Each structure stands twice: as C-alpha cells, then as structure tokens.
Backbone bond lengths (Angstrom), bond angles and torsions (degrees), N, CA, C in turn:
res aa  C-N    CA-C-N  psi(-1)  N-CA   C-N-CA  omega(-1)  CA-C   N-CA-C  phi
1 M - - - 1.446 - - 1.524 109.75 -
2 R 1.339 117.27 -40.46 1.452 118.90 -176.86 1.504 113.45 -57.88
3 E 1.348 116.54 -40.64 1.433 120.00 -179.94 1.496 110.45 -64.78
4 Q 1.335 116.53 -40.89 1.483 120.81 179.67 1.520 109.50 -68.31
5 A 1.284 117.50 -38.19 1.481 121.98 -173.46 1.541 112.60 -77.05
6 T 1.327 116.51 -22.82 1.467 119.53 -177.43 1.537 110.84 -54.16
7 G 1.317 113.66 126.54 1.458 120.80 -179.97 1.497 116.66 83.91
8 M 1.322 117.10 -4.43 1.455 120.67 -178.37 1.534 110.77 -80.66
9 T 1.330 116.83 148.09 1.444 123.37 177.09 1.517 110.85 -79.40
10 P 1.327 117.39 164.92 1.507 119.10 176.93 1.529 111.36 -57.34
11 E 1.327 116.69 -38.63 1.470 118.68 179.28 1.504 112.32 -64.82
12 A 1.312 117.22 -40.56 1.464 120.86 178.85 1.521 110.75 -68.39
13 I 1.315 116.38 -36.79 1.483 120.25 177.51 1.548 108.86 -66.22
14 S 1.271 118.53 -42.92 1.488 121.18 177.92 1.525 110.56 -62.04
15 E 1.309 117.57 -39.56 1.457 121.96 176.99 1.536 110.29 -64.18
16 A 1.313 116.23 -44.81 1.481 119.54 178.47 1.501 111.40 -63.60
17 A 1.355 117.43 -37.74 1.455 121.00 178.24 1.541 110.96 -64.59
18 A 1.336 115.61 -41.36 1.463 120.52 178.81 1.546 110.59 -65.24
19 E 1.335 116.30 -39.20 1.447 120.00 176.59 1.531 111.73 -65.63
20 A 1.324 116.16 -39.42 1.464 119.51 178.39 1.546 110.60 -66.54
21 Q 1.317 115.29 -36.81 1.485 118.74 176.72 1.511 110.41 -63.70
22 E 1.312 116.17 -44.77 1.454 121.26 179.08 1.532 110.61 -61.93
23 S 1.314 116.92 -41.12 1.460 121.66 178.90 1.550 111.08 -64.44
24 E 1.341 115.03 -38.55 1.476 119.50 176.86 1.529 109.61 -64.24
25 R 1.323 117.13 -46.44 1.456 120.25 -179.64 1.543 112.20 -63.26
26 E 1.310 115.75 -41.79 1.460 120.60 178.28 1.533 110.62 -61.82
27 T 1.321 116.12 -46.26 1.463 120.63 179.54 1.531 110.70 -63.32
28 A 1.320 115.92 -40.12 1.486 119.24 178.75 1.525 110.11 -62.13
29 G 1.312 116.76 -40.93 1.458 120.31 178.39 1.518 112.05 -63.30
30 R 1.330 115.27 -44.36 1.474 118.43 179.85 1.517 112.26 -68.72
31 A 1.350 115.15 -28.69 1.483 120.55 -177.76 1.513 112.55 -65.81
32 L 1.316 116.64 -20.77 1.455 119.83 178.72 1.531 112.57 -62.75
33 D 1.339 115.07 -30.92 1.476 119.89 -177.13 1.527 113.45 -120.19
34 N 1.306 117.63 -1.92 1.452 120.20 -171.62 1.506 109.63 -137.24
35 Y 1.321 117.37 114.28 1.456 122.18 -178.85 1.537 111.29 -63.66
36 D 1.305 118.19 -37.28 1.464 120.39 179.24 1.502 110.59 -61.69
37 A 1.303 119.67 -41.67 1.459 122.25 177.05 1.509 111.34 -63.38
38 E 1.334 116.53 -36.79 1.446 121.43 -179.50 1.535 111.67 -61.18
39 E 1.327 116.45 -33.31 1.469 120.27 178.37 1.526 111.89 -64.52
40 F 1.334 117.83 -30.55 1.463 122.00 -177.60 1.532 112.76 -85.57
41 L 1.306 118.33 -13.20 1.453 120.28 -174.74 1.524 113.41 -60.54
42 P 1.340 121.29 -44.53 1.480 119.40 177.45 1.537 112.41 -58.62
43 T 1.327 117.09 -39.04 1.463 121.34 179.16 1.530 110.05 -63.50
44 R 1.304 116.67 -45.79 1.466 121.05 179.10 1.519 110.90 -61.10
45 R 1.327 117.18 -40.53 1.479 121.67 178.77 1.537 110.69 -60.90
46 V 1.325 115.99 -47.77 1.452 120.96 -178.90 1.512 111.13 -63.06
47 E 1.332 117.21 -42.25 1.446 121.36 177.88 1.545 110.03 -60.20
48 H 1.311 116.90 -45.87 1.465 120.92 179.59 1.526 110.38 -62.62
49 Q 1.330 118.14 -45.20 1.457 121.19 179.55 1.529 111.63 -61.75
50 E 1.329 116.81 -40.26 1.467 119.11 -179.21 1.527 111.09 -67.88
51 W 1.328 118.37 -40.15 1.461 118.89 177.14 1.550 109.95 -63.23
52 R 1.322 117.55 -39.87 1.464 119.99 179.34 1.533 110.26 -67.31
53 R 1.342 117.22 -36.51 1.450 120.25 178.96 1.551 108.25 -64.03
54 I 1.310 117.59 -47.19 1.457 121.69 179.19 1.522 109.53 -60.25
55 E 1.308 117.11 -42.06 1.484 121.93 178.87 1.535 109.20 -58.79
56 T 1.319 117.71 -45.13 1.451 121.92 179.98 1.516 112.83 -65.07
57 V 1.334 116.54 -43.09 1.462 121.98 176.81 1.502 109.92 -57.99
58 M 1.320 117.10 -44.91 1.459 120.18 -177.93 1.518 111.05 -65.25
59 T 1.323 116.65 -41.51 1.452 121.19 -178.57 1.538 109.74 -65.87
60 E 1.337 116.21 -46.03 1.440 120.39 -175.94 1.537 112.51 -70.44
61 S 1.329 116.79 -31.90 1.456 119.88 -176.04 1.532 111.95 -95.01
62 G 1.319 116.55 -13.05 1.473 118.96 -178.30 1.510 114.40 75.03
63 M 1.338 116.51 21.39 1.492 118.83 178.71 1.517 110.31 -63.93
64 Q 1.336 114.61 137.80 1.476 120.49 176.93 1.532 110.73 -86.10
65 T 1.328 116.21 -31.12 1.463 122.73 173.18 1.526 106.44 -140.34
66 Y 1.316 115.18 146.10 1.479 119.04 -177.79 1.513 110.99 -74.56
67 A 1.316 114.61 134.41 1.455 123.76 175.66 1.523 108.15 -138.70
68 P 1.323 118.00 114.93 1.472 120.95 -178.96 1.514 113.50 -51.68
69 E 1.310 117.68 -35.74 1.479 119.41 -179.06 1.504 112.58 -65.89
70 N 1.316 119.47 -17.01 1.465 124.14 178.09 1.541 111.96 -101.41
71 D 1.317 116.85 3.74 1.453 121.95 -179.35 1.524 107.83 -85.31
72 P 1.321 119.12 114.70 1.467 121.35 -175.64 1.526 114.39 -66.88
73 E 1.308 117.32 -15.52 1.471 120.61 -179.28 1.524 113.75 -90.76
74 I 1.335 115.30 -3.34 1.472 119.43 -179.02 1.524 109.09 -105.18
75 S 1.306 115.56 123.96 1.471 120.39 -179.19 1.528 111.08 -75.46
76 E 1.291 116.03 161.81 1.452 122.96 177.68 1.523 108.99 -62.93
77 N 1.313 116.75 -37.61 1.468 121.19 178.24 1.530 111.28 -62.18
78 E 1.323 115.16 -41.13 1.500 119.02 179.57 1.530 109.74 -65.69
79 L 1.324 117.25 -36.15 1.461 119.83 178.19 1.499 112.46 -66.70
80 M 1.340 115.68 -37.40 1.459 120.02 -178.12 1.541 111.35 -81.10
81 N 1.313 116.42 -30.88 1.492 122.45 -177.28 1.519 109.83 -131.24
82 P 1.320 119.80 68.95 1.460 122.05 -173.26 1.536 114.55 -58.01
83 L 1.323 116.92 -27.94 1.467 119.21 -178.71 1.523 113.16 -89.40
84 R 1.315 116.25 -14.80 1.493 119.99 -175.27 1.502 111.91 -55.84
85 K 1.308 117.80 -42.15 1.475 120.65 -179.98 1.526 110.35 -57.89
86 H 1.308 116.97 -40.92 1.466 120.67 -179.17 1.519 110.83 -72.50
87 L 1.335 116.07 -38.61 1.473 120.20 -179.57 1.511 111.80 -68.82
88 D 1.332 117.87 -32.71 1.438 121.76 179.82 1.531 111.67 -79.93
89 G 1.317 114.50 -10.61 1.492 119.26 -177.78 1.510 114.03 75.44
90 K 1.295 117.73 23.43 1.463 120.90 179.83 1.481 111.09 -105.78
C-alpha cells in the first residue's frame, strides 16, 4: 500500500480506502458461497485496514501528499528494507 499511496493526496487516499472497503465487502459476500473467495478475505481486510491507517496518519499529521518517510508508524528499517518484514514472516 505504501508504494501505491506515495504521492497521493488525502482525497485520493480516502477514495482508495473506500474502494478497499468495498472490495472487502464484496469478497466477504462472495465468500459465503465460494471457498476461493474466502481465501482472499484476510488479504482484502488487511488492505482496507492499511488504507484507513494511512488516511488517519495523513489527517492527523496534515500531510498534503503521502510520503512513507513521514509516516510515524514506519520504521527506518522498513523504509530501507521494505520486503524484510514479509521475508521474516513478521
């Protein structure tokens, strides 16, 4: 999400968050009858939560465009090694 969000305005972030919410809802609805859709539901939830987190950070900090280096919840290590968290399984 950070890569996608970089350079986006608060309005664009809010729009992306709303789209992620809709995608989560849509996937949840399909998951009732479709096991394959159920597998994607946790991913959609995480995506939605991350867009909302970025939206909150931007609102609270007054950012005009999103920049990961100004995100207080992102460590310097994550900025330098964005895949490390995924590779370590954390």
